[in-house]
N, C-alpha and C positions, 0 to 999 in steps of 0.2 A: 428210089434214090440208085440210081446208074452210078457208075465205080464209077466212070470220067467227070459227071461233075460231081463225087465227090472229092475226086484226085484233083477241081477244079476250083472248086472254093478251097480246099485244106491250104491248096498252093499262091495263091491267090492275098490271101487273108497271111499267111508265112510269109511271106516274105518283102507282104508293102503294112503288117504290124509297122514295126522299126526302120524303115524305110520316111521318109519326110513329104509320105502325096497318097496319104490317106489310105485306110483298111475299110473301115468301115465304106464312102464315099464309092467306092470300085466291086463291094461283097452285093450294093444295092444300084453295080454298075447291072451288074453280074446282068438279076434279072428283064432290068427297066431294060436290056439292049439287045437280049440275048433271046428276051421269050421264052427262061427256064422257069420253074418255080424256085420259090427261097427254101431255105435252105432248110430253115425252119429254125428255132430257139435249140434247141438237142445236140445241133449239130453246132452253131454261132459256141453254145462252151465247149466239147470240145476243140473249134480248132481257138479257140481264146485259149483253153487247160495248156494246147503246145504250144503257143508262145509265152504265156511263163514259163514256161516249164526251160527252156530255152535264155529267156533272156537269164534265168533265175546260174542253174551253168556258165553264161558264161562272165557276171559278176561274184563267181560260186563265194569267192575269200568275199568286197565285197557284204555282200548275206546275209555269208555267213557272221561280220564282226553286225547286223545290225540286229540280225534272231537274237544275239551275247551280250545285248543290248538292253534288250525288249521287253525282259526280268525284270531291267533292274529299273527303267521306265513305271512299271506298270505298282515300282516300289512309291513310286516318281522322288527315284530320285537321278539325276541327269548327269554324271562325273564321269564317263565314261567316252570311249567313240561313238560304240556304241552305243549308247542309248540317247547319244549326240543324234546320232545318223539316223535312228528308228522315231528320233521325235521331225528330224524334218521329214521324214517319208510322209509322217503322220499328217502333220499341217496341211501340208503339201497337194497332201488328198484331200481336204475340209471342201475345197469350192468346189471340187467335180465331183463331188457327191453333193454335195447344195443346188446343183445347179442343174445337175441331174432327176438328184427328187421336185426340184420344180419344174422341170420340163415332164415329166408321170402323172403327178397330178393337173395338173392342167391338159396333160390327151397334148401337151403344142407340140410332142415330138415324134405325130402322125405327120403332120409337114413339112417334115425338112428331109425330104424321102426325092424329092423331086432333080430330077436330072438337070434343072436348069439355074437350081441353089449346087450342085455338086462344080456345076461353067466355073456359073457365078466364087464358089469356094474356093477349088483349086487354086485360080486363076489369079484372086485378088492375096488371098493368100500364105501364093509363087513369091508375089514382090514381095510383097512381106520378109520371108525365109530369103532371099535376094537382097532388102534394102539394108538388116539386124548380122545377115552375115557380113556388109560388104565396110557397113557401115559402123559395127560392132568394138569396139579396141580389146584389146589384149589384156584387160586387169587383178582377174582375175581365178585363184581354180578350185576346185571339187572341193581340197581340203576346208576352203574356205567360207561354201554355201554358211547364208547362215538363216533366224528365223524371217526374216520382212524378207530374203531373199527367195524364199520354198514358198511364199504367200504371193506371192507378186508371177512365179513361175504355176504356182500353181491355176490362179484365175489363166492362167494364157493357156494349162489345161482342160481348164474350159470350156472354149469357147470352140475345143477341137470336138466336143457336143456334136456340135454337127457337122453334121458330113459332108466333106469334102475340105474341112481343115487340115486334116490329120490332127494325131497328138500327138505323136513324135516329132511331128514340123514345127507344130503351131509353141510346143518349151521348148526345142533348141531357138524358136526367133525369139522364145522369153527371155532365154538363158546368153543369148548374146546379146543383146543390148543392156545387161544388167553386166555384161564386162567376164563370162568367159569367152575362157580359149574353148575353142571349134570340138575338141577331145573331150573334154573336161564336158562345155553342154550338152552332149548328145550324152556321154555316160551321166548323169543328171536327169535325164529323160531318160532315158528306158529306166531306170532306178528307181522314176519314180511310177515308171508303169506298171508295178504289181502291185502295188496295193490297190491301183486304178484296175488296173486288168483283175484280180481276186474279187474284187466290189462287183466289178460289174462279172463274175461268171457267177460266183454269187446268187446276182438279183435273180438274173434268168434261173440262175439253177431251183429256186423257192418258183421259180414261173413253171415251171413244168416236171416237177416232182410226183409224178402219177403216172405220168404218160409216157413215159419209154415205155421201150419194147425188147425182148432179143436183135431181133432186125436193127432194131435205130440205134441198141447200144455196139453190133460185133460194126456199121456202120457210125457213128461215132467216135469210133476208135478209133479208125484207120485215119477217119480223118485228123485227131487231135496227133498223133504216130507222126504223118505229114505234113500237118504247123510244123511240128517240133522240130523235122529234120529243113522244114525250106528257112525256120523265122533264124534258127541256128545259124544258117547259107548267110544273110543276107544279113545278116549282126553281125557277120566280120565282118562281111568281106564289105560296109557302111565301113567299122571299127579302122581295121588295114587303111582305106582308104583316108578317110579324113587322116591322116600325116602326110598327107601332099595333096589331096583334091579337096579342093571347097563343097562349098554345095550346090552348087551351079546344073546341074549338069541335072539333079532332083527338079530345080526351079523350071529348067526349059523344057523338065518331063513333060510339070507341071503345065507351065502354062497352053503347051499346045493343044495337050489333052484338054484339059482348061473351055481353050477357044475350040476343040473338035465340038466337044459337046454342046453347049455354047452357041455354035454354029445349028446342032440337029432338035434344039430344042427349038429355039426361034424360027425354022423350015418351016 
């Protein structure tokens, strides 16, 4: 795998993982539109690890709270803020695990990689993001996150297994429809990404065990570092911009890209 291709994949994953524009959709489009070879699952794991460390570093205080509460949760006690946050993150991850397992067992996931499908999901869920962001009232903050809301947002997150939907975009849409402020919606969506990325990384890792070699390991290390840097930059920028800007710029990008992809697919 060439260094240019490696850098391109890492930057695409790092920049788009936390922006509401669909990282999976962009990674599928790269070989589909350019003719480049697929980067393979080992590189997929590496760039996911990079983005995982980026979000954990950015929200390190919340991660620490959940981590300290996890042992109490394991013992069946939900009597601290950390245990409650850990419980909510686990609950919010269940829908995507179930939906992902269903797609895997049925083999339907192999049919979700077309340019036309990504064009439609980019367009439709871009409009959904705009609608929920503009019409959603602000009645809740992140500390008010509940089991019911975690399940609802988890279902929204599960929809993002359809390429082009965007995990962060769908989850933010769900949070805004529930009344969470923009910054709180984004924060909850980012925290929800941690167990989700971890689960997908473990699954991919299990599938490629034994296939790695020294050259591939070197490529993976480079990809992980680059995706970490890109993801941390993109996440920091988005969270700062949300103090004064809505999600509309991302919506505009999604709509234009969706229309362009549909034009390409049906031409």
